[in-house]
N, C-alpha and C positions, 0 to 999 in steps of 0.2 A: 131715427128709425131706420131701420133698413132699408131697402128696398126690394126687398123679396118678403113677398107673402108665406107665411108657415105652410099654407097647404102645397105649395111647391117641394118645400122641403122635404115633408111628408109623403108625397108622392117620390122622391127618389132617395130615399130611405126603404120606400118599400121597394123597388124596384131591383136595390142593392139584396136586399132580404129575402125575394122569392113571394112579391105579393103583399094586397094590404093584410091578409089574414096571419102570414107568418110574421110579419112586423109586429101585428098588434098581439102575438103569443111571447114576445119577445117586452115587453110591456109589464112591470108588477102591476097589483092592484092595488087601487086608489087609495090613499091615504085615510086613515079616520079619526077627526081628529078630536074627534069624544074619547077613543081610546088611547091618544097622547096624552090628554087631562087626568088619565085615570094612574097613569106612570107611578109608581112608585118611587121615591128620591135613591133608593137602594140598586135600584135597577138603574136609574140613569148616570150614578157614579159609578157602577161597575162598565157601563158601557163608555163612559169618558177615561175609564181606565184601559179597556179595552183599545181604545184608540190611538192611543198616547201609545202603548206599548209594541202598539202595530206598526207605527210610524217608523219606516227605515227598518224595517226587520218583514220575517218573512210568517205571513199572516197564520199559516198553517201551523208554525212552531207554540205561536200563542195559543191557539185554539185548541191545541195537544194538552196544553198544559192550564188550561182554565178552569178548572175543578181546583188545582193545585192556589191560584190567584184568589178565590176565592174563600178558600179557608184559612189562605195567609193573610185575607185583608179584611176576614170577620164577617162575609157576607156583604160588604161596602155598605154596612150601616155608615152613615154619615155623623150622626152624633157619637158613636160608639167610638171610631176612630179617633175623632178629634180629643177624647179621653185619654188616649193612650200616649203612657210617657215616650220621651227621648229613647229610651231604651227598645221599646217595641220596635221604632221605626229602625234603627240601626241592628238588629235584627234579622230585620227584610234582607238585607245586604248581603245577606251570609243563606239563606232560605231557598233551599234546590228545586221548593213549590213553584217558583215563579223566575222569571227572568231578571237577574240581579242589576240592574241598572239604578245607579242610587237617584240620578235625576229622576228619572219616570217615578220611583218609590215615592220621593218628596212630592210627585204633583198631586200622587192620591191623597195625600194629605191636605194640599193646598185647593184640590178640587174637592174636597169634602166639606173644607168652610165657605166657597163658593155655593155647593149646592144647598147646604143649611143657611145660608143667607139670603139668595134669593127664594129656598122654602117661607124663610119668617116674614119675607114679603111680598107673597104673594100665595099661598097658602099651600105649594108643592111645584117643585121644579117644570113637574109635568104641566099643571095649570098656567104658570108662564111661559111654556114652549105654547100651548095651544092659543094664548090669547095675543100672540105676538102677531102683528100684521102678517098676510101672507106675502105681500107684495113687499116688503120689505127683509128679505134675508139678510143681506150685506150689512143691515143695521143690527139684526142678531147676530152677525158672525162675529162682529168688532165687539161687542159684551162680552162673548167666549173669550176673546182675545184678549181683554182689557182685565176682565175680573176673574176669568180661569186660568189655568196650569197650562199651559202647552198645547192650548185650545186652537191654535192660528192655522191660518191656510187649511191643505186639505183635511186635518185632524178634525177640526170644525165644521166642515163641509160634509164627511162622510158621517161624524158624532151623529148629525140633522138626520141625515138616512138612514141611521140603523136603528136611530131612536122612533123612528116611523112618521117624523114632521114630512110635510111634501116640500121636497127643495128641488134643487138643480144644484150639479157639482161642476165646478169651471174648469173641465179635464182640458187638453190639448186638444181634443176634436171640436170640443164644443166651442172652444174659443176661435177656432178656425173655423167653425161653420158662422160662427157671428160675422168674423170678419169678411168672410167668402160674401156673407150677404148685404155688407156694406158698413156694418157695426166699425167707425173707426177705434178698435181696439190695438193698442199696441201691442209689438211682436212678441213682447215677453208676457203681457196680460194680469201683471201683478201690482198694480197702480190703485190706489181706492180709486181712480178717474175711471178705469178699466173696469172696475167690478161693478160700480154703479152703470157703467154703460151697458155691461150685460145684463145686471136687473132690470134696467129699462122695458130693453128689448124682448127678455123674456116675458118680464110682463105683459108685455104687447101682443106676442105672441100666444100668450095664452089667451086674454081677451078675445083673441080673433078665433083662437081654433077650439075654446071651451077645454083642454085640455089639460090635468092638473101639471104644475110645476114639474115633478119626476118624470112626465109622459114629456115634456117639450125636450126636457136635458137629454133621454135616452134617444128622441128620433135625432135629435139634432145630431149628437154623436155617431151613432146610425148614416147617417146619410153622405158622411166625407170620411177624409183620411184613408187607414187599410179597412178593407171589408172582411172584416172576420165572420169563420163561418156561423151561417145561423144557429145551425143545432149545436155547436161546442159553448154559444152565447146561453141556449137556453137549458144546455146543461149546469153552464153554473150559477144560470137562475136558482138552480134545483137543489146546490149543495150551499 
């Protein structure tokens, strides 16, 4: 475990952002696990598709075209999509309502099966997410990577955040904070060992502070690296 207590990291972040109140204003609302369990499978699949199409692309372009995505992919109803013939998916590669990336389009079909299979096993994908142990995000991401399509790495991490699950994102700043605190994470920080070390330390800081994982993640990231303007960060949270 790290040699640095989380209260020291939190204090450093507060100094960088203009005080404790300013820091608190940059933290999102606590996640509601009950709301997570009520997520419908079509909204889960829609967010999966959004994260896949956003990967390596300008997010604002995807956001602008999103109503077209909803139409083209039949409201992201998983079972309905699985009944569509090959011609349906082929036509999507020429559909100007969406970004016509064949690999990403195929991932929607594959993830429709992923969502449907998980829902059959657990009642719904939202219930599956809500029931998964809060202290094992890395294990959940491994399920995404193995059973889902193009949901590894940051796509899976952002998916959890946008679906509303309490989670952390292993950004460069968060990994830098962990290494600065003495956690023996490699420079790249991409191995399973690195991720498990990060999970263990974030869990420890969560127990120490009583804060949710999302807050631990954000505070760590704001405590080190480039000191982004607090007003700009607050604006980004509203948009």
